[in-house]
TIDRENNU-104626 format. One record per residue: x, y, z negated of N, C-alpha, C in turn; residue in one letter. Coordinates in steps of 0.02 Angstrom, whole numbers, plus 50000, padded with zeros to 5 digits. Each point is the difference from the previous one (the first is absolute). Example, Ala and Ser with C-alpha at 12.3 -4.5 7.8 and 13.67 -1.06 7.14 Angstrom:
506604971649610499555005950000500455006050000A 499825005350036500425005949997499615005549963S 
% end
This chain:
500544995250006499485004649993500235007350015X 499815004550018500785007450013499135005949981X 500175004649961500055004449969500145004850057X 499465008449974500095003950061500205003749909X 500295005849985500215004249972499705007850017X 499585002449968499955007650034500355005649938X 500694999549989500095004349973500135006950034X 499445003149922499685007550002500475005949962X 500045003650015500435006449962500475003350043X 500485005149961500175006250018500654994550075X 500025005250034500475001850052500825000249996X 500055003349978500715002149968500444997149981X 499734993849939500604995849988500114994750029X 500414993649968500294995950037499654994849983X 499415001249958499794989749959499374996350027X 500115004150046499844992950040500564997450014X 500475002350053500714994850031500074996849923X 499815002049954500304993449919499534995849988X 499435000550003499354995050017500094994250056X 500275006250052500114994950058500604991249974X 500585002150003500504999149977499884997049946X 499785000849947500234996949923499194992350036X 499775000750041499274995150032500344993250038X 500535004850055500334997650021500354995249994X 500525002149901500284997349994499724991949975X 499545001449967499414994949974499804994250046X 500045003950070499814996850050499404998350033X 499435004349932499574999350004499215002250066X 499594995450007499905002050080499255004950019X 500345005650016499835008149981500195003250038X 499405003450039500085007450045499675006049986X 500645002550009499815007649974499535004750033X 499375003249976500065006550056499925006049945X 499615006150027500085003749974500055008450038X 499795004249982500155007350003500435000750067X 499975008950034500244998650041500595003549975X 500644997150010500685003449937500215005550066X 499974998950012500405005650066499415008349991X 500155003849925499565007850007499955004250066X 500445001650014500015003150058499234999650050X 500124991250008499674996750065499284998749964X 499945001649955499294998449961499865005649953X 500365004650008499435008650004499995004250063X 500344996650067499885003150062499634995150016X 499554993249991499754997650055499285001750018X 499935002449970499305003250018500005003250089X 500305005349979500515000750072499925002250054X 500214989849964500784999050070499174991850039X 499595001949941499514994750040499535007150035X 499735004949973499535001150004500265006650058X 500695002449985500235007350013499985007749943X 500355002950015500235005249946499085005049954X 500104997749945499375003649976499995006849965X 499375001950008500125008949999500385004549910X 499814993149985500755003249905499984993549953X 500705003849953500284992449960499374995549979X 499095002349958499634999450012499884993950015X 499865000050065499684997750078500604993150011X 500535003450001500504994050002499974995349954X 500125002649923500074993950004499264995749941X 499455004650030499384993750013500024994450012X 500265002950064500234994850102500454995949954X 500465002549990500424996149994499974994249919X 499365004749970499704992349922499444994250047X 499795004250019499574993950056500464997250033X 500664998250038500334993250000500324998549974X 500394999449917500175001249949499564994949992X 499245001449957499834993649990499244996250031X 500114999850056500104995850066500044994849968X 500834999350026500514995649989499934996349951X 500195006649940499824996049899499454996149991X 499485001850019499304994650003500124996150026X 500074997750059500194995450054500654992549942X 500615006350007500464994949956499814999049934X 499515001549978500255000249951499394992349967X 499135001450045499794991950018500184997350031X 500345000550006500494990250044500384998249944X 500365005549951500274997949974499914995749945X 500294992249955499904995949960499755004049915X 500675004450018500135004049919500265005150035X 499845004949930500535007950019500365001549906X 500325003550061500455001249900500425007950026X 499585003849938500045007849998500394998849959X 500755005650022500245003749935500015005450014X 499705003149893500205006049986500785004149999X 500375003450053500445003849991500225002949957X 500405003649964500305003149945499875007950067X 500735001250042500005004650035499355005150029X 499734999450022499364998350076499265003549954X 499985001550022499115002050001499824994850016X 499334994949936499724994250054499234996950016X 499875007050038499624999950015499234994650039X 500824995750022499875000250119500064989949919X 500424998149945499914996549969499304999249976X 499845002949948499285000549981499434999250049X 499835002050063499495000450035500584991350046X 500544997350023499834993350015499694996849950X 500335000049930500014991649936499055004050006X 499915002750004499175001749994499854995250050X 500015001250041499684999250078500144989950005X 500524998249955500264995349987499504994449971X 499805004349945499034997349949499585001350032X 499955003250029499454999750031499924997250064X 500374996850021500054994250082499864994349977X 500134999249904500084994949967501124996550020X 500165000849992500805000950012500224999449961X 500144992849982500665001749928500425003050024X 500085000949932500495009349980500754998749968X 500324999850007500455000049943500435004750017X 499995007249927499965005749970500605001549985X 500755002850041500225001049949500235007449968X 500264998149922499875008449983500325000749930X 500335004149992500355000449970500035002149935X 500024998349931499834998849944499305007349954X 500745007450013499555004850006499375000550055X 500014999150055499715000950046499164994149959X 499984999349943499394994149949499435004350002X 499985004950001499385004449981499575001950045X 500425003050040499845003850088499284994650033X 500354994550005500204991750015499564996549986X 499835000349911499364996049978499284999550019X 499875002850040499324997750055500424992950029X 500325004050049500194995250067500514996749985X 500315000849924500314992950020499884992549963X 498945002049973499414996649990499834996050044X 499655003350073499784997550068500864998650010X 500325000749990500824992250027499924995049989X 500034993750045500174992649949500395001949967X 500595003850023500684997649967500425005549994X 500095004649920500625005349991500384998049996X 500575000150026500895001550009500335007050001X 500684998449957500465006549994500465001250040X 499994995850047500814997450056499604996550056X 500505000350056500045001250080499964989149964X 500514998649954500264992149973499564997549986X 499615003349930499464996349982499454999850061X 499935005650042499444999650086499824991850000X 500934998650022500094995950039500234994349962X 499834999249964499964995149964499274996549990X 499745003649994499244998749989499854999850074X 500255001150055499624994850065500474995350033X 500704995849927500424995750004499434995049969X 499705002549932499634993449976499174998250046X 499835004950021499484997350063500384993150048X 500235001849998500234989850055500324995549948X 499975000349960500234995049941499484994249964X 
% end
């Protein structure tokens, strides 16, 4: 059995590579998908497809439509979602994706530091598992295959 894992969360750090490397090291039968990690492409995809927009708000709305389409399709096709709440960046997209995973009935592994316990307490209660590190999230995946 192979699983498809959607990696939700900020796109500015290499946390996804750590997940992939650890899963490969453990020889887990998993495939990974996630949001567009090329920030410029994500920001400009609306204009790439629809053409120049009249202002920044329309440009963002157009890009959001295509990014939401991509995210929904890939997340709905996934077997499990791992959502990382990092320390450095605003985490609005992570919160949206984790909430969508819950709404779609997707098993959710939530990664958050202990100091985020209070602001994420409701979301943690909706997740199947809440952990504090990438290593713990990969070990949760590993347990599925035992």
